[in-house]
ZAMARGU-4260 file (C-alpha; in steps of 0.2 Angstrom, whole numbers, plus 5000, padded with zeros to 4 digits):
<rodrens>
0) 5000/5000/5000 | 5007/5017/4996 | 5011/5030/5009 | 4999/5044/5012 | 4999/5061/5020
5) 4986/5073/5025 | 4987/5092/5020 | 4972/5103/5025 | 4961/5088/5028 | 4965/5081/5011
10) 4973/5064/5011 | 4986/5062/4997 | 4993/5045/4992 | 5011/5046/4987 | 5020/5039/4972
15) 5035/5027/4974 | 5053/5033/4970 | 5061/5027/4954 | 5076/5015/4956 | 5085/5014/4940
20) 5102/5006/4934 | 5109/5022/4927 | 5127/5028/4929 | 5134/5044/4922 | 5151/5041/4914
25) 5163/5055/4909 | 5160/5074/4907 | 5161/5077/4926 | 5159/5096/4923 | 5141/5093/4918
30) 5138/5084/4934 | 5146/5099/4944 | 5135/5111/4934 | 5119/5102/4939 | 5124/5100/4957
35) 5129/5119/4958 | 5112/5124/4952 | 5104/5114/4966 | 5115/5121/4979 | 5109/5133/4993
40) 5122/5144/5000 | 5113/5155/5012 | 5096/5154/5022 | 5089/5168/5010 | 5095/5158/4994
45) 5084/5146/4984 | 5090/5132/4972 | 5089/5134/4954 | 5079/5123/4942 | 5092/5117/4928
50) 5086/5113/4911 | 5096/5099/4902 | 5096/5101/4883 | 5103/5090/4870 | 5099/5077/4856
55) 5088/5062/4861 | 5100/5049/4868 | 5114/5059/4874 | 5111/5055/4892 | 5101/5070/4899
60) 5090/5059/4910 | 5105/5049/4916 | 5114/5064/4921 | 5100/5071/4931 | 5097/5054/4940
65) 5115/5052/4944 | 5116/5070/4951 | 5101/5066/4962 | 5109/5050/4968 | 5125/5059/4972
70) 5114/5070/4984 | 5108/5054/4991 | 5090/5059/4987 | 5075/5049/4982 | 5072/5052/4963
75) 5055/5053/4955 | 5053/5054/4936 | 5039/5061/4926 | 5038/5058/4908 | 5030/5072/4899
80) 5020/5070/4883 | 5009/5081/4872 | 4994/5074/4881 | 5000/5079/4898 | 4987/5088/4908
85) 4989/5100/4923 | 4981/5088/4935 | 4993/5074/4928 | 5007/5085/4935 | 4999/5088/4952
90) 4985/5077/4959 | 4974/5064/4951 | 4957/5058/4958 | 4954/5040/4956 | 4940/5028/4961
95) 4945/5017/4976 | 4935/5004/4986 | 4917/5008/4990 | 4917/5020/4975 | 4926/5033/4986
100) 4937/5046/4977 | 4955/5044/4982 | 4968/5058/4978 | 4985/5052/4971 | 5000/5064/4971
105) 5010/5064/4955 | 5029/5059/4956 | 5033/5078/4956 | 5021/5082/4970 | 5028/5067/4980
110) 5045/5073/4977 | 5039/5090/4984 | 5032/5082/5000 | 5046/5070/5003 | 5061/5082/4999
115) 5066/5072/4984 | 5072/5076/4966 | 5059/5077/4952 | 5065/5074/4934 | 5053/5081/4922
120) 5058/5071/4906 | 5056/5079/4889 | 5047/5094/4896 | 5045/5103/4880 | 5033/5091/4874
125) 5020/5098/4886 | 5008/5112/4882 | 5009/5130/4890 | 4993/5125/4900 | 5002/5111/4908
130) 5017/5122/4912 | 5006/5135/4920 | 5002/5123/4934 | 5020/5122/4938 | 5024/5141/4937
135) 5023/5144/4956 | 5034/5129/4960 | 5048/5135/4949 | 5050/5153/4957 | 5052/5159/4975
140) 5034/5153/4980 | 5039/5135/4979 | 5021/5128/4979 | 5008/5120/4968 | 4989/5122/4969
145) 4978/5107/4965 | 4961/5113/4959 | 4955/5095/4959 | 4959/5091/4977 | 4957/5109/4983
150) 4974/5110/4992 | 4989/5120/4991 | 5005/5110/4993 | 5022/5118/4999 | 5038/5111/4993
155) 5050/5103/5006 | 5066/5113/5008 | 5076/5099/5001 | 5065/5097/4985 | 5074/5099/4969
160) 5068/5098/4951 | 5076/5097/4934 | 5069/5097/4917 | 5076/5088/4901 | 5072/5094/4884
165) 5076/5087/4867 | 5082/5099/4854 | 5071/5092/4840 | 5056/5100/4831 | 5042/5089/4838
170) 5040/5100/4853 | 5030/5115/4860 | 5039/5132/4861 | 5043/5135/4879 | 5033/5150/4887
175) 5044/5164/4891 | 5039/5165/4909 | 5043/5146/4911 | 5060/5149/4901 | 5065/5161/4914
180) 5061/5149/4928 | 5071/5135/4921 | 5089/5141/4923 | 5103/5137/4920 | 5103/5129/4903
185) 5115/5115/4902 | 5119/5109/4885 | 5124/5090/4883 | 5133/5086/4867 | 5141/5070/4860
190) 5155/5063/4871 | 5173/5062/4865 | 5179/5046/4858 | 5186/5038/4874 | 5171/5044/4884
195) 5160/5036/4871 | 5170/5019/4872 | 5169/5020/4891 | 5150/5022/4891 | 5148/5008/4878
200) 5159/4996/4889 | 5149/5000/4905 | 5133/4996/4896 | 5139/4981/4886 | 5151/4973/4898
205) 5149/4956/4889 | 5154/4964/4872 | 5169/4959/4862 | 5182/4973/4861 | 5181/4973/4842
210) 5162/4976/4843 | 5165/4991/4855 | 5179/4997/4843 | 5168/4996/4827 | 5153/5005/4836
215) 5164/5019/4843 | 5171/5022/4825 | 5153/5021/4818 | 5147/5034/4831 | 5162/5046/4828
220) 5160/5045/4809 | 5142/5049/4811 | 5145/5064/4823 | 5158/5071/4810 | 5144/5070/4797
225) 5132/5080/4809 | 5120/5064/4810 | 5109/5063/4826 | 5115/5045/4830 | 5119/5044/4849
230) 5128/5033/4861 | 5110/5026/4865 | 5109/5020/4847 | 5127/5013/4848 | 5122/5003/4864
235) 5107/4996/4854 | 5117/4992/4839 | 5130/4983/4849 | 5117/4973/4859 | 5108/4968/4844
240) 5124/4963/4835 | 5129/4952/4849 | 5111/4944/4849 | 5113/4941/4830 | 5130/4933/4833
245) 5123/4922/4846 | 5109/4917/4836 | 5120/4911/4822 | 5130/4899/4832 | 5128/4881/4827
250) 5137/4875/4843 | 5143/4885/4857 | 5160/4893/4853 | 5174/4884/4863 | 5181/4895/4877
255) 5195/4907/4871 | 5189/4908/4853 | 5180/4922/4845 | 5169/4925/4830 | 5178/4929/4814
260) 5180/4947/4810 | 5170/4945/4794 | 5155/4938/4803 | 5156/4951/4817 | 5156/4965/4804
265) 5141/4957/4795 | 5131/4956/4811 | 5135/4974/4815 | 5131/4980/4797 | 5114/4971/4799
270) 5111/4978/4816 | 5114/4996/4810 | 5103/4993/4795 | 5088/4986/4805 | 5090/4999/4820
275) 5094/5015/4811 | 5090/5011/4792 | 5101/5006/4777 | 5108/5024/4775 | 5117/5023/4792
280) 5128/5009/4786 | 5139/5021/4777 | 5147/5026/4794 | 5152/5008/4798 | 5171/5006/4795
285) 5175/4994/4780 | 5175/4975/4783 | 5193/4968/4787 | 5202/4960/4772 | 5201/4941/4772
</rodrens>
């Protein structure tokens, strides 16, 4: 059963924190920027609400989650969509036993109450109407007001919030009054070659080093060509190529042996084509000579 709290005679049932297997690798300065935004340096000071911007798959959510965990706080994720309503962000009424209305706090409101960290993922997919419900939370007032439940909820002093936003075209324009409340803007770009390899190795610890080398070269070539392929794509390519290799085994490879470079390249080529499309194959290094 979920935890519940009572505010102004209204009982709110809280959400559960998110426990994810996410680890931020490299680019320590970005972690420091997020942590600095959340820092409170004086009793009259307030935390800032950083906005993480970058292409899909560069690790915005991972960075926010890892920063929250470095603070040893509970983390609550809210996935924004074009259909997100103001009440989805705050308090939702549901029908409980005996047809009684029960009020359920969103992950954001739960983080407010418990002093956790809320991550509003892909925030610029929400409409202005939804953003308006969060405006008083993002300034010095630090509260939200649920019309549905008829209650005003103050944020715990330890509460922190971060929004991630993709820099693609399938999003709403952020209202100016929200834009000014979500600062600083922290830009996450593609990692350098060695950082990219380290990220792949952490996520694919079972991968042959040649697979990692090929995927890193593929990503680096695509970055140079201004393609939007990210390390998330690289992880999926490597994972699928390994599955293709495994599926082609007639018998289990003896200990200490490896697939042939040609077969490995063929599986990577197929994985890239099926995951990103045939045109992406142009960035895979050539197959080794026989």
